[in-house]
N, C-alpha and C positions, 0 to 999 in steps of 0.2 A: 896132766893137770897143771903143771907149772907153766907150760906154754899158754894154756887157756887163761890162767890168772894174769900173766904178763900182758896178754892181748886185751883183757878187760880193763886193766889199769891204764894201758896206753890209750884206749878209746876214751876213758873217763878224763884223762889229762887233756887229750885233744879237745874234747867237748868243753871242758872248763876254760881252757885257754881261748877258744873261739868265742865263748860267751863273754869273756872278760875284755877281749880286744877287738871284737867285731864291731863294725859301725852300728849305730843305733838304728832301729827299724823306722820305717816311715811314720808309723803311728806315734812312736816316741818323739821323733823329730817334730811332728805337727803339734804334739802336746807341749813340747818345750817352747816352740815358737808362740803358741797361744798364751802360755804363761808369761813370756816376755812381753807380749802385746798388752796383757792385762796389767802387768807391773808398770809399763810406761803410761798406760791410761790412768792408773792410780796416781802417778806423779802429777799428770796434767790436771786431774780432778782436784788434788790437794791445793793446787795453786789457783785454779779458776772457778771452782764450784763449791768447795767445802765450806766456805764462809756462810753460804745460804742454805745448803742442803745437808750440812753436817759432815763430820769426818768420815763416817761410814755410810753416807747416803740415807741416813735415817730420817732426815728432814729436821727443820727448825721452824721457829716462828716466822722466819723470812723466806722459807722455801719448802715445798712439799717433799715427802719421802720419794726417793728414786728406786726403792726396792721393788722389783717386779715391773717397772715401766718398759723394760726391754731395750734392745739395741736400736730398734726402729725409731723410738721416741727421741733418743739422743741424736741419731743421724738427722732427723727432721729439725729438732729445736736448734741444734748447734749449726747444722748445715745451712739453715735459713737466717742465721745471725740473731735469732730471738734469744738465744742463750750464748754466753752469759748476759743477763739482763742489765740494763742501765741502772745506775744507782737511784735515780729518781724515777719511780715507776708510776704510770698512770693506771687507768682501769684495765688496760690490756698491753701486753708486751708486743711491740711492733717488730716487723721484719726489718733487718738492717744488714750492713755489710758484715760478712763472715770474717772472723779473725783467726780461724784455725784452718790448717790444710786438711785435705781429705784423709791423709794417713793419720793425723792426730785425732780426727773425728772417729776414725775406725778404732783407735786405741781407747778413747773415752767410752765408745759404745761397748767395746769388749769388757771393760772394767764394770760398767753399770750392769751389763748382762750377767756378769758373774755374781752379782748381789742377789739375783732372783730371776726366775723364768719370766719372760715377756716376749712380745712380738719381735721377730728377727728382722734385720734389714732385708727387704725383698730383692730378688734377683731381677735382671733385665727381662727374663722370660715372663716374670710375673706382672710387671707393669707396662711392658711394651704393648701399644695399642694395635699392633699389626694383626690383622685378621679378626678384629673385634667387631661387634655389632653396634654401629653408631646410633641407629634408631632406638635400639633397646637401651643404650646408654643414656640417650636423651630422656626416655621415659623414666628411668631410674633416677636420674639427676633431678628432674622436675618433682618427683615424688619425695625424695629424701633430702635434697640439698637446696633447691631453689628458694625455699622459704627464707633462707638467710643469705645465700650467695647470689641471688637473682637467677633468672632462668638461663642466662648465658655465662654465669660465673663472674659478673662484674663487681660483685660484692654488695654490701648493704649495711645499714645502721642497725644496731641492736639497742638494748636498754642500758641505762647508766653509763653512757659514754663508750660502750663496747661496740664492736663492729665485726662483720664477716668480711675478711679481706678479699680483694680481687684475685681471681685464679689465673689471670692473664700472665704469661711468662713464667709461671711456676713449673718446675721440672716434673716430669711424669713420676719419677721416683718419690718426690716429696708429696705429690697428691696422693699416691698410694699409701705412703706412711701416715699421712694425716687421717685417712679413712681408717687405717689400722688402729691408730693410737688415740685419736680424738683430742687434739691439742686445745688447751684453754677452754673456750666456750663450746667447742664442737663436740658432739657425741661421737663415740667410737663405733665403727662398723666392722666387727670381726667377721671372719669367714662364715660364721653361723648366721649372720645377718645379711651381709653382702658377700657372695662368694668371690673367689679370685677372678672368675670370668666376669662377674658383675662389675667389679672394680675396673677391669680392663675396658669394659664397654663404656663406663663413665669417662674414663681418661680419653678414650677415642672420641667421644662426643665433645668434650671440652677442646680437644685439639682441632676438631672440625669447625666449631663455632667461633673459635678465636684465631683461626688461621687467616692470614692476610689474603690468601688466595680464594677464600670462600666469600661469595657475594650474597648479600641478603636477598632472599627471594621475594620479600615484601617491599622492597625499595628502601627508602631512607630508614635506617634502624634506630635513629635518635639515641645513639650511644649504647643501645642494647640494655638500657636500664629498666625496661619493663613498664608496667601500667602507670607509674608515677610520672615519668617523663612524657609518656604518650598522652596521659590525661592533661598534663600541663600544656602540652602542645595543642591539644584539642580545645581547651578553654581559651587560651590566648589567641591563637590564630583562627581556629574554627569559629568560636563564638564571636571573637573580635571581627572577623570577616562578615558574619551575619549582621552584627550591629552596624558596620560600615555600610552594608547594602541597604539596611532598613533606613538609615539616615539619608542615604542618597535618594531612595524612593520617595521618602517624605518630602525632601527638598524639591524634587522634580514635580511632585503632586501639587505642592504649594505654589510653585512657579506657574504651573499650568492653570491653576484656578485664577491667579491674578491676571493672566493674559486672556 
């Protein structure tokens, strides 16, 4: 019995020493790294965002609450330079040069995500247009997006000085995040409205119509601005050409009568 007691005590001591001095598990290490990222993000937030959105992201009269907007919203707004906003704001916050590195954006996004659940930053597999259905994407875009962004994503005017920005040159990740989060005047399109595949199809369509390698099958595209520019072209050149022909015919007829 004495030997058995000594063996059990030895095993207990060995286990205790291992638990005390063994390296942290991967889960603990990941949790520690995430906590550090959130802490760094909180510092960046306090300097660049708290004056408008409140010290805890609760919002103020100068900026909405950020609780529940998710990491994807931060990645989009800060990644496109829309946030932090300029001191003199118009009816809409425009895209501008980004002042944060991607690492800092990730830290800010982690902190905001810790305030409340929201859309996460998409992975490359989610927004990559590889293997997507371009024709289906065009159909979805014309149904859900063309009313504001024009049918090839060139952008367009809205009411009260607001506008739908051009989608040319916008990264695939930011287009996906915009559909997820609905920035500013844009409605959000969660997976219950537009599935992940639908979003990839739309991105593939925009890549196709805005690619420099894609030729317009209808000839001169007139900037791809849709019926406004096409109608203007028709009135000025089409109707103008008809008037010029009518004047020429009338002049010839009058000359023929005189002779």
